[in-house]
C-alpha positions in Angstrom: 39.5 -75.8 136.5 39.7 -79.5 137.2 37.5 -81.8 134.9 36.1 -85.0 136.1 37.4 -88.2 134.4 34.0 -88.5 132.5 34.4 -84.7 131.1 38.0 -85.5 130.0 36.9 -88.6 128.3 34.1 -86.8 126.5 36.4 -83.9 125.4 39.0 -86.5 124.1 36.3 -88.3 122.1 34.9 -85.0 120.5 38.6 -83.8 119.8 39.4 -87.1 118.2 36.3 -87.0 116.1 36.9 -83.5 114.9 40.5 -84.2 114.2 40.6 -87.9 113.2 42.0 -87.3 109.6 44.8 -85.2 110.9 45.6 -87.6 113.7 45.7 -90.5 111.3 48.1 -88.7 109.0 50.4 -87.8 111.9 50.2 -91.3 113.3 51.2 -92.7 109.9 54.0 -90.3 109.4 55.3 -90.9 113.0 55.4 -94.7 112.3 57.0 -94.4 108.9 59.8 -92.2 110.4 60.3 -94.2 113.7 60.4 -97.9 112.4 63.6 -98.8 114.0 62.6 -97.4 117.4 59.3 -99.4 117.1 61.2 -102.7 116.2 63.3 -102.1 119.3 60.2 -101.5 121.6 58.3 -104.3 120.3 61.1 -106.8 120.6 61.6 -105.6 124.2 57.9 -105.8 124.9 57.7 -109.3 123.5 60.7 -110.4 125.8 59.2 -109.1 128.7 55.6 -110.3 127.9 55.9 -113.9 126.6 53.0 -115.5 124.9 50.5 -116.9 127.3 47.4 -118.6 126.1 45.3 -117.3 129.0 46.1 -113.6 128.2 45.3 -114.3 124.6 41.7 -115.6 125.4 41.1 -112.5 127.8 42.2 -110.2 125.1 40.1 -111.9 122.4 37.1 -111.7 124.7 37.6 -108.1 125.5 37.8 -107.4 121.8 34.7 -109.5 121.2 32.6 -107.6 123.8 33.8 -104.3 122.4 32.6 -105.2 119.1 29.3 -106.2 120.3 28.9 -102.9 122.2 29.6 -100.9 119.2 26.7 -102.4 117.5 24.6 -102.5 120.5 24.0 -106.2 120.8 24.6 -108.5 123.7 26.7 -111.6 123.5 23.6 -113.9 123.6 22.1 -112.0 120.6 25.4 -112.6 118.7 25.4 -116.2 119.6 21.8 -116.6 118.6 22.5 -115.1 115.2 25.7 -117.2 114.8 23.7 -120.5 115.7 20.8 -119.4 113.3 23.4 -119.0 110.4 25.3 -122.3 111.6 28.5 -120.3 112.2 28.5 -119.3 108.4 28.4 -116.1 106.5 25.0 -115.1 105.6 26.1 -114.3 101.9 28.6 -116.9 100.8 27.7 -119.5 103.4 31.5 -120.1 104.2 32.9 -120.4 107.7 35.4 -117.6 108.7 38.7 -119.0 109.4 42.3 -117.8 109.8 45.1 -119.7 108.4 48.0 -119.4 110.8 51.0 -121.1 112.2 48.9 -123.2 114.4 46.5 -124.4 111.6 43.0 -123.1 110.9 41.2 -121.4 113.5 37.5 -120.0 113.6 37.3 -116.3 113.6 34.4 -114.1 114.7 32.0 -113.1 112.1 31.5 -109.4 111.3 28.3 -107.8 112.3 26.7 -106.4 109.2 24.3 -103.4 109.9 22.5 -100.8 108.0 24.6 -97.5 108.2 21.6 -95.4 108.2 19.2 -97.2 110.5 21.7 -99.0 112.6 19.7 -102.2 112.1 21.7 -105.4 112.3 21.3 -107.5 109.1 23.4 -110.5 109.9 26.8 -111.9 110.4 29.3 -111.9 107.4 32.8 -113.1 106.7 35.3 -110.3 106.2 35.5 -110.6 102.4 31.8 -110.4 102.0 31.4 -107.4 104.6 34.1 -105.7 102.8 32.5 -106.4 99.4 29.2 -105.0 100.5 30.9 -102.0 101.9 32.9 -101.3 98.7 29.7 -101.6 96.8 28.3 -98.7 99.0 25.6 -100.9 100.7 23.6 -100.2 97.4 21.5 -103.1 96.2 21.5 -101.4 92.6 25.2 -101.4 92.6 25.4 -105.0 93.6 22.9 -106.0 90.9 24.9 -104.0 88.4 28.0 -105.9 89.5 26.1 -109.3 89.2 24.9 -108.3 85.7 28.4 -107.3 84.7 29.8 -110.6 86.0 27.1 -112.7 84.2 27.4 -110.9 80.8 31.4 -111.2 80.8 31.7 -114.9 81.7 
């Protein structure tokens, strides 16, 4: 019985979600045991595909758009939020930058959303987004952490 591409894609998606923990463990184990092969492959790939700025921009844009699709917002909605926040994190008000060999460069802010309703709350830097996640998106835990810091300073 032949499956259409769409059916095969749906099956693969379901399979992955049912087995993602096992798959992650197997991938990690594979990479741990095949480090040398990976180094050789990566070196060969870099030699055959030298750095080209136009490819980097296309890859960055593709990644940007896939993140927006994940949260169900358009590029213009993201840009509107980004402009409203002056390109800064909604929590710490810092700009998100990467410090690299070519100097500091701006990075896309994370789309923060309510994990229950899916509603987008704003754009956050990576540190604030992770912090809120580690505090379980719970305002009471966040207040408890705040009180802890205030009482121990």
